N, C-alpha and C positions, 0 to 999 in steps of 0.2 A: 504494500500500500504506500501511497506517496507520503512524504514527510509533511506534517502540518505546517502551515504558514504561521510562525510564531513571531510576534512583534518584539523588538527590543524594548524592555521596560524603561520608563523614564520617571524620575522622581518629581514630586511637586516642585515647581519652580518659583512659587511665590513665597513671600514672607508670611509667617504665621499671622492670622488675623487677631491674635491676642496682643493687647498692648504690652503685656509683660514679656513678650517674645518678639519684639519688633525687629530685632536683628538676627532672628533665627528662621531658617526655612521651615515651612509648614510640615509638621510630622516627624522631623528628624530627632526630636526629643522623646521618642517612644520609650527609650531606656531609662528615663528618669521622671520623677514627679514633675508635672507641668502646670504652672499657674496660668489660669485664664482670667484676664481682665479686659473688659470692654466698657470703659466709662462713657457716659452720656454727658458731654461738656465737662463740668467739674464734679459730676456725681459718679462715684466709684464705690457705691455701697455694696453691691453684690459681686462676689468673685467665686471662682471655682478652682479646684485642684484636681487634675487628672492624675491618678496613680500610674505607676510604671506599667507599660503594656508588655514589655519583654526586656529583661535586665541585660541580656547579652548583646554585645555589639558585633560579634563575629559574623552575624548574618549578612553584614554589608561588606565583608572583606572581598577584595578583588582576586584573591587566590582561592580557586575552587576547592583546594585541599583543606581549606579552613571553613569557607562559607557553606559548601555543599553538606558536609556532615552536620553543621549546626542547624540548617533549615530542615534536615531530615529528623531531627529530634522530636519526639512526641510532645514534649513540653512546649516547643516552639509552635507546632501546629495547633495545639490547644490555645496558646496565647493569641495566635493570629485569628482564630475563630472568635475568641472572646473580644478581641479588639474590634472586629467587624460588627459583631452583635452589640457591643457597647455603643458604637457610633450610631447604629440604627435606633437603639433605645434612647440615647440622649436626644437625638433628633425628634423621635416620636413624642417623647414626653414634653419637650419644649413646644413642639408643634401643637399638641393637644391642648396645652394651656395658653395658646395664642401668641407665642413669642418668636415664631419663625414666619417670615414673609414668603410669598410664593416663589420669587426668583431664587432666594437662597435655599429654600427647600429642594427645588429642582436641582440646583447645582451640587448641593451636598449629597443628594442621592446618587448623582453621577459619579462622584468621587468614591462613594461606597461601592457602587457597581464595578468601578474600575478595579478596586482591590479584589473583588470576587472574580473578575475576568482574569486577572493575573494568576490567581490560583488555578483556574481551569487551564490556562495556557501551559503552566508548569506541568500539570498532570498529563496533558495531551503530549507534551514533549517527552516526558518520562515513559509514557506508555509506548510511544513509537520506537524508542530505542530498546525497550524491553521486548516488544513483540513484532515490530514491523521492519526493523533494520535487517537487510540481507547483504552480507559481505560478498557473496557469490550468487548472482541471480540464477545460475544453472543448478544450484544445489539446494536441498531443503533444510538450510541452516538459517535460523531466525534469531535475532535478539542479541544485543550487547548492552546490558543494563548500565545506566549511568554511574552506578556505584562500583563498577568493576573496571579497573584500570586497563587490563589486557583482554582482548577478545577471547572468550572461551574457546579452547582448542588450538590457540596460537600462543607461541611463547612471547616473552617480553621483548619488544623491539622487532618482532617478526611481522613484516608487512608484505603485501602483494609485490611480486608474483609468487611469493612463497606460499606453501600449502600448510593447512592445519587439519586436524582430525577431531571430530566431535561425535559422540553417540547421540543419535536422535531416534524418536519413535515414529515409525512410518505405518500407514494404515494396514498394509499387507504384511510387510516383513517384520513389524514390531521394532524392537530396539536394534538399531543398525549403526555401525561405525561409518561415518561419511567423511570423505576427504573433500576439502573445499579451499578456495583461494582466500587467503587472509585479507582483512581490510587494507586499503592503501594507507600510506602515511598521512595523506590529506584527510582521509576519513577518521584516522586516529586523532588528528588535531581538531576536527569538527566535533568529535565525541567529547573531548575535554572542554571545548568552547561551550558546548551545550550544557555541560555540567555546571559551568559558571552561569550561563543564562538561566538555568533552572533556579539557581540560588538567587540571582538578581530579581527574577520575577516574584519570588516569595518575599524578598526584602522590600521590593517596591510595594507589594500588597500591604505589608505592615506599615510602611510610611504613609501610604494613602489612607489606610484605616485610621491611623492616628491623626492625620490631617483632617479627616472628616469629623473626628471627635472635637478637635480644636475649633473647627469652623462652626459646628452646631452649638457648642458651648459658648463661643464668642458672640454669635448672633443672638442666642437666647439671653445671655447676660446683658448685652447692650439694651435689649428691649425691656428687661426688668429694671435696669438703671434708669432708662428713659421714663418708664411709667412712674417710678418713685419720684424722680425729679419733678415731673409735671404735677404729681399729686400734692406736693408740698409747696409748689410755687404758684398755685392757682391756675395752672395751665389745664388743658383738656386731658383728662385721664382716658386711657384706652378703655373702651366699653366692652362688655361681654360679647362674645361672638359665638357663632355656631361651631361645633367641634370640627377641627381641621382648618378653620379659617384664621389665617395669621394676619398680622398688621400689614399695612401697605408698605411696599419697599421704599426706602429712603436712599437717594444717591449718596455714596460715601466712599469707603475704602474699597477700591476696585482690585480684586485679586485676579491676577492673570497668570498665564503660563502653565495651566493644567493640561498635560498631554492626554490625548485620547488613547484608549487601550487597543484600538482596532487598526492602527496603522500597520502596513507591511514592514518586514524587517528593514532596518536601515543599514548602519555600518557594522553592527556586531560589537560596538564599543560598550563599555560599562555604562550604567545609568548616568545621565548628565543633569546638571541643575542650571537653569537659566538665571542670569543675574538681574533680570528686569525687576525694577522696584515698583511697588504699588503706590497709588496716589491716595491722599488722605484729606478729609475735610472734617473740621472740628464739630463734634456733636452729631455726626451722622452715622447711620448704621453700617456695619460691615456688609459688603456686597461680595458674595463669592461668585466670581465670574468663571464659569466653566464652559464657555462657548468653544466648540471644536476649532474655530479659526484662531482662538487665542492660544490654544495648546498649553497646556501644561505638558471654583467653588461657585383667642376666644377666652375669654376669661371665665373660667369656672369658679375660681376663688382666688383670693390674693393671700399671699403669705410671704414670710421672709426666707423661707426655704422651699425649694421645689422638690417634692418627694418623687423619687424614681424607684419604683418597687424593685424590679429585678436588678437595675444598675446599682442601686444603693446597697442591696444585699451582697452584690458581687464586688463591691468596692470600686465600681467603675467611675463614679463621679462624686466628689465631695464638695458640698456647697458651704460657703462662708459669707460673712458680712463684715463690713467695716463700721 
């Protein structure tokens, strides 16, 4: 079967929408507690602290001998799933309470979807090397798992046109020793490059998931601060809305540089980060701009803390006040 068309993953290119992380790229602080601040003018009453998503930084190493084993760990895959689930839950709970506008809701959902897409791409790539790769099209020999340095049946450093031997199960003959042409040296380099690409896809998934958490928490926090400021200054307070109806979008911090996950492979280089700076206007809501052309982001009741049932239980989001 043909090899799947896997895109080169790209990390979020914009600065974090959190005022506390203005000099940090969105999502890169997945390995440490992350403060979320989004003041409305001078009001900075509500803040958040995102706990560590995954403590190890080896997942981003450009050496596949380091990063590939790290992303294969069960604890990483569990942490990655929790990071995505946490982003969805933070977004849902802020949205349900009326603190997310339509544009930002759509953009943040795209970031979350991108993280999930990267996981699928990584799995497709791994499955192809596991079951679809054929070193010799004329022989019934399939598969060179990414976690195996040398093609089974061939010795270390043995490449085409040299032969290898491998026992395979055939429909009629049963288990049979088959002689086949070993992979070429170029195929061996491709195998190692795809081991790194697999790791990069999952690393990018984690960074995008964390970026979505930061974005959802920042937008929600901004609207909470805005509501509080207006309630004590005689301004118009946000009125109760129907479930899922957020506030109207306000032009503000424009986050650009979010790459799409569906582009065809480019150069095969490691993930890259754009240096484009966001623009900012005082007292205006973060705007998570996730347009593909930019490439890389109701009031039920009022309270000083927003209760997030599953997220709070899992320690995904901790709310505070000043």
